VEXDREN-2710 file (C-alpha; in Angstrom, 1 decimal):
% VEXDREN-2710
k/r/px/py/pz
1/MET/-5.7/-17.9/-29.8
2/GLY/-5.0/-21.8/-30.4
3/LEU/-8.4/-22.3/-31.6
4/ALA/-9.2/-25.0/-34.0
5/ASP/-10.0/-23.8/-37.5
6/ASP/-13.9/-24.6/-37.3
7/ASP/-14.2/-22.5/-34.0
8/LEU/-11.8/-20.2/-35.6
9/GLN/-14.5/-19.9/-38.4
10/ARG/-17.7/-19.9/-35.3
11/LEU/-15.8/-16.7/-34.3
12/ASP/-15.5/-14.5/-37.4
13/GLN/-19.4/-15.5/-38.3
14/ILE/-20.4/-13.5/-35.4
15/ILE/-18.0/-10.3/-35.1
16/GLY/-20.4/-7.9/-37.0
17/ARG/-19.0/-5.0/-38.7
18/ARG/-16.4/-2.5/-39.0
19/ARG/-17.1/0.7/-38.2
20/ARG/-14.8/4.1/-38.7
21/VAL/-14.8/6.3/-35.6
22/LEU/-12.9/9.4/-36.7
23/ARG/-10.8/11.9/-34.2
24/GLY/-12.1/13.1/-31.4
25/GLU/-16.0/11.4/-31.8
26/SER/-17.1/8.8/-29.1
27/LEU/-17.5/5.2/-29.6
28/TYR/-19.4/5.3/-26.8
29/ARG/-20.4/7.2/-23.6
30/ILE/-20.9/6.9/-20.2
31/GLY/-24.8/5.7/-19.6
32/ASP/-24.9/3.7/-22.6
33/GLU/-26.4/0.6/-22.7
34/PHE/-23.8/-2.4/-23.2
35/THR/-24.5/-4.6/-26.2
36/MET/-21.1/-5.0/-27.7
37/LEU/-17.4/-5.1/-27.0
38/TYR/-15.1/-3.6/-29.8
39/ALA/-12.2/-4.8/-31.2
40/ILE/-9.7/-2.1/-32.5
41/ARG/-8.7/-2.8/-35.6
42/LEU/-6.6/0.0/-36.3
43/GLY/-6.4/3.8/-34.7
44/HIS/-5.9/4.6/-31.0
45/PHE/-8.6/6.0/-28.2
46/LYS/-8.7/7.5/-24.5
47/THR/-11.3/6.6/-22.1
48/PHE/-12.3/8.7/-19.1
49/GLN/-14.6/8.8/-16.5
50/SER/-16.2/12.3/-15.0
51/ASN/-16.7/13.3/-11.7
52/SER/-19.3/15.3/-9.9
53/ASN/-17.8/18.6/-11.0
54/GLY/-17.7/17.6/-14.9
55/ASN/-14.3/17.0/-14.7
56/HIS/-12.7/14.5/-16.9
57/GLN/-10.2/12.0/-15.7
58/ILE/-8.4/9.8/-18.4
59/THR/-8.7/6.1/-17.5
60/GLY/-6.6/4.6/-20.8
61/PHE/-5.0/4.5/-23.7
62/GLN/-5.9/2.0/-25.6
63/MET/-4.2/0.4/-29.3
64/ALA/-5.0/-2.1/-32.1
65/GLY/-5.2/-5.4/-31.3
66/GLU/-7.1/-4.1/-27.7
67/LEU/-10.9/-4.9/-26.9
68/LEU/-13.0/-1.7/-25.3
69/GLY/-16.0/-2.1/-23.7
70/MET/-15.4/-4.9/-21.1
71/ASP/-15.7/-1.8/-18.1
72/ALA/-19.2/-2.4/-18.7
73/ILE/-19.7/-6.2/-18.6
74/GLY/-21.0/-5.9/-15.1
75/THR/-23.4/-3.2/-15.4
76/SER/-24.8/-3.3/-19.0
77/ARG/-24.0/0.4/-18.8
78/HIS/-20.4/1.6/-19.7
79/LEU/-19.0/3.4/-17.3
80/CYS/-16.4/5.3/-19.1
81/GLU/-16.7/6.8/-22.4
82/ALA/-14.3/6.6/-25.9
83/ILE/-12.8/9.1/-27.6
84/ALA/-10.6/8.4/-30.9
85/LEU/-7.6/10.1/-30.5
86/GLU/-7.2/9.7/-34.4
87/ASP/-9.4/8.4/-37.2
88/SER/-9.7/4.7/-36.2
89/GLU/-11.6/1.4/-37.3
90/VAL/-13.3/-0.9/-34.8
91/CYS/-14.8/-4.2/-35.2
92/GLU/-18.2/-5.1/-33.1
93/ILE/-18.8/-8.0/-31.2
94/PRO/-22.1/-9.0/-30.1
95/PHE/-21.5/-10.2/-26.2
96/SER/-24.7/-12.1/-26.2
97/GLN/-23.3/-14.3/-29.4
98/LEU/-19.6/-14.4/-27.6
99/GLU/-20.8/-15.7/-24.2
100/GLU/-22.6/-18.4/-26.2
101/LEU/-19.4/-19.2/-28.0
102/LEU/-17.5/-18.8/-24.4
103/SER/-19.7/-21.2/-23.1
104/ASP/-18.9/-24.0/-26.1
105/ILE/-15.3/-23.2/-26.8
106/PRO/-13.1/-23.3/-23.5
107/THR/-9.8/-22.4/-25.3
108/LEU/-11.4/-19.2/-26.2
109/LEU/-12.8/-18.9/-22.6
110/ARG/-9.4/-19.3/-21.2
111/HIS/-8.2/-16.6/-23.4
112/PHE/-10.9/-14.2/-22.6
113/HIS/-10.5/-14.8/-19.2
114/ARG/-6.5/-13.6/-19.6
115/MET/-7.2/-10.4/-21.5
116/MET/-9.3/-9.5/-18.9
117/SER/-6.7/-10.2/-16.1
118/GLN/-4.8/-8.2/-18.0
119/GLU/-7.1/-5.3/-18.1
120/ILE/-7.5/-5.8/-14.1
121/SER/-3.5/-5.7/-13.7
122/ARG/-2.9/-2.6/-16.3
123/GLU/-5.6/-0.7/-14.0
124/GLN/-4.1/-1.7/-10.7
125/ASN/-1.2/-0.3/-12.5
126/VAL/-2.6/3.0/-13.1
127/MET/-3.9/3.2/-9.4
128/LEU/0.2/2.7/-8.4
129/LEU/0.8/5.3/-11.0
130/LEU/-1.2/7.9/-9.6
131/SER/-0.5/7.3/-5.5
132/ASN/2.6/6.5/-4.8
133/MET/5.4/7.2/-7.4
134/LYS/7.1/9.9/-8.0
135/ALA/6.5/12.5/-11.1
136/GLN/10.0/11.2/-13.5
137/GLU/9.1/7.7/-12.1
138/LYS/5.0/8.0/-13.5
139/LEU/6.1/9.2/-16.8
140/ALA/9.2/6.4/-17.6
141/ALA/6.6/3.8/-16.5
142/PHE/4.0/5.6/-19.2
143/LEU/6.4/4.8/-21.7
144/ILE/7.8/1.4/-20.6
145/ASN/4.5/0.1/-20.7
146/LEU/3.7/2.2/-24.5
147/SER/6.5/0.5/-25.5
148/SER/6.2/-3.1/-23.7
149/ARG/2.7/-2.9/-25.8
150/TYR/3.8/-1.6/-29.3
151/ALA/6.5/-4.4/-28.8
152/THR/3.4/-7.5/-28.1
153/ARG/1.9/-6.3/-31.4
154/GLY/4.9/-6.3/-33.5
155/TYR/6.1/-3.1/-33.5
156/ALA/8.9/-1.3/-32.9
157/ALA/9.8/-1.2/-29.0
158/ASN/11.9/1.9/-29.3
159/ARG/10.7/4.0/-31.8
160/PHE/6.9/5.4/-31.7
161/GLN/4.5/8.1/-32.3
162/LEU/2.7/9.5/-29.1
163/ARG/-0.9/9.8/-30.3
164/MET/-2.1/11.8/-26.9
165/THR/-1.6/14.8/-26.3
166/ARG/1.2/15.8/-23.2
167/GLU/-1.9/17.0/-21.8
168/GLU/-3.8/14.0/-22.1
169/ILE/-0.6/12.2/-20.4
170/GLY/-0.4/14.5/-17.6
171/ASN/-4.2/13.8/-16.9
172/TYR/-3.2/10.4/-17.0
173/LEU/-0.8/10.8/-14.7
174/GLY/-1.7/13.0/-12.2
175/LEU/0.3/15.8/-13.4
176/ALA/0.3/19.4/-14.8
177/VAL/1.4/19.4/-19.1
178/GLU/4.2/21.9/-17.9
179/SER/5.2/19.0/-15.7
180/VAL/5.4/16.6/-18.6
181/SER/7.1/18.6/-21.2
182/ARG/9.7/19.4/-18.3
183/LEU/10.8/15.7/-17.9
184/LEU/10.5/14.8/-21.3
185/SER/13.6/17.2/-22.1
186/ASP/15.2/16.5/-19.1
187/PHE/15.0/12.3/-19.9
188/LYS/16.4/14.0/-23.8
189/LYS/19.2/15.9/-21.7
190/LYS/20.0/12.6/-19.8
191/GLY/20.4/10.9/-22.8
192/TRP/17.6/8.2/-21.8
193/LEU/14.9/9.5/-25.4
194/ASN/15.2/11.9/-28.6
195/VAL/11.5/13.5/-29.0
196/ASN/10.6/15.9/-31.7
197/HIS/6.6/16.9/-31.0
198/ARG/5.2/13.6/-30.9
199/GLU/7.9/11.1/-32.3
200/LEU/9.8/9.1/-29.9
201/GLU/12.8/7.9/-29.8
202/LEU/13.3/5.6/-25.8
203/THR/17.3/5.7/-26.6
204/ASP/18.0/4.0/-23.1
205/LEU/15.4/1.2/-22.4
206/PRO/17.0/-0.4/-19.5
207/THR/17.4/3.5/-17.1
208/LEU/13.8/3.7/-18.2
209/ARG/12.9/1.1/-16.7
210/SER/15.3/1.3/-13.4
211/VAL/13.6/4.8/-13.0
212/ALA/10.3/3.5/-13.2
213/MET/11.2/1.0/-10.4
214/GLY/12.5/3.7/-8.8
215/THR/15.9/1.9/-8.5
216/ASP/18.2/4.3/-10.6
217/PRO/21.3/5.1/-8.9
218/CYS/21.2/8.8/-10.5
219/THR/17.8/9.6/-9.9
END
């Protein structure tokens, strides 16, 4: 983040305990009081909201290096629930202490604003996915998004494991699980990817990007 050593040490000092969250366990639930932000150290999470009928709508998938809990900054209550997709670990960051640091360290404040901006952009992209895109464009955009996020964290951009189920992907994208499975098979036949259960290799990233943008002439 470009912080001076003294400022980095101050940030380290407010980061609380590491917390293990087992697969299927909740990190926080809808309506819980907001006191902490959570930096994902290991593992993956999903966040979801519930409607009046009790149905769940997945709102995002989060991975190591990302923050959880920013949905509650404005309301002091969590608006969604976060569940671990695998055995995971987070670092707890007391928000009241973080606010004090943000007021003292302009570089940290700018970085935090940048992270919030990225989160807003991600939510806007989800709205675009669910409203205007065709099914294959949705799935291609989802895969490209995962690819870029893994690459940002130093992992391979074209080979990774899907931590979420096809049903969860479908819920997130507004597609039936059968449609997700059919599209993955179709993408494989066209040579755009290889898939073996949850192991995924993106073999034609340029075409997948074109499909996601709705500009591929073959679609």
